[in-house]
C-alpha positions as CSV (number, residue, x, y, z in Angstrom):
1,M,-20.7,7.9,-3.3
2,E,-20.8,4.1,-3.2
3,L,-18.2,2.3,-5.3
4,Y,-17.7,-1.3,-6.3
5,L,-14.3,-2.0,-7.9
6,L,-14.4,-5.2,-10.1
7,R,-11.1,-6.6,-11.1
8,H,-10.9,-8.0,-14.7
9,G,-10.9,-11.8,-15.3
10,Q,-7.7,-13.9,-15.7
11,A,-5.6,-12.5,-18.5
12,M,-2.8,-14.1,-20.5
13,F,0.0,-13.8,-18.0
14,G,3.4,-14.8,-19.5
15,S,2.2,-14.5,-23.1
16,K,3.2,-11.8,-25.6
17,D,-0.4,-10.6,-25.7
18,Y,-1.3,-10.3,-22.0
19,D,-4.1,-7.9,-22.6
20,R,-6.9,-10.3,-23.3
21,L,-8.9,-12.8,-21.2
22,S,-8.1,-16.5,-21.0
23,D,-10.9,-19.0,-21.4
24,L,-11.2,-19.1,-17.6
25,G,-11.2,-15.3,-17.5
26,H,-14.3,-15.2,-19.7
27,K,-16.0,-17.7,-17.4
28,Q,-15.0,-15.6,-14.3
29,A,-16.6,-12.5,-15.9
30,L,-19.9,-14.4,-16.4
31,C,-19.7,-15.7,-12.9
32,L,-19.2,-12.1,-11.6
33,G,-22.2,-10.9,-13.5
34,D,-24.3,-13.7,-12.2
35,E,-23.2,-12.8,-8.6
36,L,-24.0,-9.1,-9.1
37,G,-27.4,-10.0,-10.4
38,Q,-28.2,-11.6,-7.0
39,W,-27.2,-8.5,-5.1
40,Q,-30.4,-6.7,-5.9
41,L,-28.8,-3.3,-6.7
42,S,-32.0,-1.8,-8.1
43,H,-30.1,1.1,-9.7
44,A,-26.4,1.4,-10.4
45,K,-23.9,2.5,-13.0
46,L,-21.6,0.0,-14.7
47,M,-18.5,1.4,-16.3
48,T,-15.1,0.1,-17.5
49,G,-11.5,1.0,-18.3
50,A,-10.1,1.1,-21.8
51,L,-7.9,-2.0,-21.7
52,K,-9.0,-5.0,-23.7
53,R,-9.1,-7.3,-20.7
54,Q,-11.3,-4.8,-18.8
55,Q,-13.7,-4.3,-21.7
56,Q,-14.0,-8.1,-22.2
57,T,-14.8,-8.5,-18.5
58,F,-17.3,-5.6,-18.8
59,A,-19.0,-7.5,-21.6
60,G,-19.0,-10.8,-19.7
61,V,-20.5,-9.1,-16.6
62,H,-23.2,-7.5,-18.7
63,T,-24.0,-10.9,-20.2
64,G,-23.8,-12.7,-16.8
65,L,-26.4,-10.2,-15.4
66,G,-28.7,-11.3,-18.2
67,E,-32.4,-10.8,-17.6
68,R,-31.8,-9.7,-14.0
69,L,-30.2,-6.4,-15.2
70,P,-32.6,-3.8,-13.8
71,E,-34.0,-1.3,-16.3
72,Q,-32.9,1.5,-14.0
73,W,-29.2,0.6,-14.4
74,L,-27.0,2.9,-16.4
75,V,-24.6,0.7,-18.5
76,D,-21.8,3.0,-19.8
77,A,-19.8,1.2,-22.5
78,N,-17.7,4.3,-23.1
79,A,-14.2,3.2,-22.0
80,D,-12.6,5.4,-19.4
81,A,-8.8,5.2,-19.6
82,G,-8.6,6.7,-16.1
83,L,-9.4,3.2,-14.9
84,N,-6.5,1.6,-16.8
85,E,-3.8,-0.4,-15.0
86,I,-0.3,0.8,-14.2
87,N,1.8,0.5,-17.3
88,V,3.8,-2.5,-16.0
89,A,5.4,-3.1,-19.4
90,E,7.1,0.3,-19.1
91,L,7.7,0.3,-15.4
92,M,9.6,-3.0,-15.1
93,P,12.5,-2.4,-17.5
94,V,13.2,0.9,-15.9
95,Y,13.2,-0.3,-12.3
96,W,14.2,-3.9,-12.8
97,P,18.0,-3.6,-12.0
98,Q,17.3,-1.7,-8.8
99,A,14.5,-4.1,-7.8
100,C,16.7,-7.1,-8.4
101,A,19.5,-5.6,-6.4
102,R,17.3,-4.7,-3.4
103,L,16.0,-8.3,-3.3
104,G,19.3,-10.0,-4.1
105,L,18.0,-11.6,-7.2
106,D,19.7,-12.3,-10.6
107,I,16.9,-13.0,-13.0
108,S,15.8,-11.6,-16.3
109,P,12.3,-10.2,-16.9
110,Q,11.5,-13.1,-19.2
111,Q,12.5,-15.7,-16.6
112,A,10.4,-13.9,-13.9
113,S,7.4,-13.7,-16.2
114,E,7.4,-17.5,-16.2
115,Q,7.7,-17.8,-12.4
116,V,4.9,-15.8,-10.7
117,H,6.4,-16.3,-7.2
118,Q,9.5,-14.4,-8.3
119,F,7.8,-11.8,-10.5
120,M,5.4,-10.6,-7.8
121,P,8.0,-9.4,-5.2
122,L,9.9,-7.7,-8.0
123,L,6.7,-5.9,-9.1
124,S,6.2,-4.7,-5.5
125,E,9.7,-3.4,-5.3
126,A,9.4,-1.7,-8.7
127,I,6.2,0.0,-7.5
128,R,8.0,1.3,-4.4
129,L,10.8,2.6,-6.6
130,W,8.3,4.3,-8.9
131,M,6.6,6.0,-5.9
132,D,9.9,7.4,-4.8
133,D,11.2,8.4,-8.3
134,G,11.4,12.2,-8.6
135,Q,13.3,12.1,-11.9
136,G,10.4,11.2,-14.2
137,Q,12.0,8.0,-15.7
138,V,8.6,6.8,-17.0
139,T,5.9,8.4,-19.0
140,E,3.4,8.4,-16.1
141,S,4.7,9.3,-12.6
142,F,3.0,7.7,-9.6
143,E,1.4,11.1,-8.7
144,Q,-0.1,11.3,-12.2
145,F,-1.4,7.7,-11.9
146,Q,-3.0,8.4,-8.6
147,Q,-4.6,11.6,-9.8
148,R,-6.0,10.1,-13.0
149,V,-7.6,7.2,-11.0
150,L,-9.1,9.6,-8.4
151,T,-10.4,11.9,-11.2
152,A,-12.0,9.0,-13.1
153,L,-13.8,7.7,-10.0
154,T,-14.9,11.0,-8.5
155,E,-15.8,12.8,-11.8
156,H,-17.1,9.9,-13.9
157,G,-18.6,7.8,-11.1
158,D,-22.2,8.4,-10.2
159,H,-22.8,10.2,-6.9
160,N,-26.5,9.4,-6.9
161,R,-26.3,5.7,-7.4
162,P,-23.8,2.8,-6.8
163,T,-21.0,2.7,-9.3
164,L,-19.5,-0.6,-10.5
165,A,-16.2,0.0,-12.2
166,V,-14.3,-2.8,-14.1
167,T,-10.6,-2.1,-13.6
168,S,-7.4,-3.7,-12.5
169,G,-5.4,-4.7,-9.5
170,G,-3.2,-1.6,-9.4
171,V,-6.2,0.7,-9.3
172,I,-8.0,-1.4,-6.7
173,S,-4.9,-1.7,-4.4
174,L,-4.3,2.0,-4.6
175,M,-7.9,2.9,-3.7
176,T,-7.9,0.3,-0.9
177,A,-4.7,1.7,0.5
178,L,-6.1,5.3,0.4
179,A,-9.3,4.1,2.1
180,T,-7.5,2.6,5.0
181,G,-5.9,5.9,5.8
182,D,-2.3,4.7,5.6
183,G,-1.5,6.6,2.3
184,P,-0.7,4.9,-1.0
185,R,2.4,2.8,0.0
186,P,0.5,-0.4,1.1
187,M,-0.7,-0.8,-2.5
188,A,2.7,-2.4,-3.4
189,E,1.7,-5.4,-1.3
190,L,-2.1,-5.3,-1.7
191,I,-1.8,-5.6,-5.5
192,H,-1.0,-9.3,-5.0
193,Q,-4.1,-10.0,-3.0
194,V,-6.7,-8.9,-5.5
195,N,-8.4,-11.9,-7.2
196,N,-9.5,-11.9,-10.7
197,C,-13.2,-10.8,-10.9
198,S,-13.3,-10.1,-7.2
199,I,-15.3,-7.2,-5.7
200,T,-14.0,-4.4,-3.5
201,H,-16.5,-2.1,-1.9
202,L,-15.7,1.5,-1.0
203,K,-17.7,4.6,0.1
204,Y,-16.8,8.2,-0.3
205,A,-18.1,10.6,2.4
206,R,-17.0,13.9,3.8
207,G,-14.0,14.1,1.5
208,Q,-12.6,10.7,2.3
209,W,-12.7,7.2,1.0
210,H,-13.8,4.4,3.4
211,L,-13.2,0.7,2.9
212,Q,-16.4,-1.5,3.3
213,A,-15.1,-4.8,2.0
214,F,-11.9,-6.0,0.2
215,N,-11.6,-8.7,-2.4
216,I,-15.0,-10.4,-2.1
217,N,-14.5,-13.7,-3.9
218,G,-17.0,-16.3,-2.6
219,H,-18.7,-16.5,-6.0
220,L,-15.4,-17.6,-7.5
221,R,-14.6,-20.1,-4.7
222,R,-17.9,-21.8,-5.1
223,Q,-17.2,-22.4,-8.8
224,Q,-13.5,-23.3,-8.2
225,M,-12.5,-20.3,-10.4
226,L,-10.3,-18.5,-7.9
227,T,-7.1,-17.0,-9.5
228,W,-4.7,-14.1,-8.9
229,R,-2.9,-14.3,-12.3
């Protein structure tokens, strides 16, 4: 199985309605579609998660492909919630006090949301706490998150053609970590390295995921559209 994970475009970080693309995010999605149109993937499946920012990116990629979209492609507009991001809005309040204590910070979630350089280390620490939490303090445990992602990709991805899945940084960092053979823990740091509308290429063979390329972003650099948040 050949898999291309596409991160959604820039969303509205710091706003009350994060789950939608910014103006730049819409342009990034078109740029990504244009890039994929040049890759000459004669047959592929394009799928998306269920979050608004993922579906808006899916639509932009589809539009960006334009007339270069091969007839043999399977464009699956049915949203797959298995590709959804970690529920950060639920995670952070639960693990915030412990994360702040570990990092020696005294900052509110609202303050951190306005200062990305402080929010990101706290998110990494919260993810580590979530991984180690055996008490089920949040609706979806880390093990459940990992299982739903793997199920979505192995059961809903296409084993006979390349699958392009519009998803989010948490999913991409998890799959990258698993593909490097170091287990899931590196995802807590990898999540900050995934650019909006970047491409990560994986292959599944003999019961194991293998990383082919991580965070391909040349198409965004050329258009001066490179963002992380």
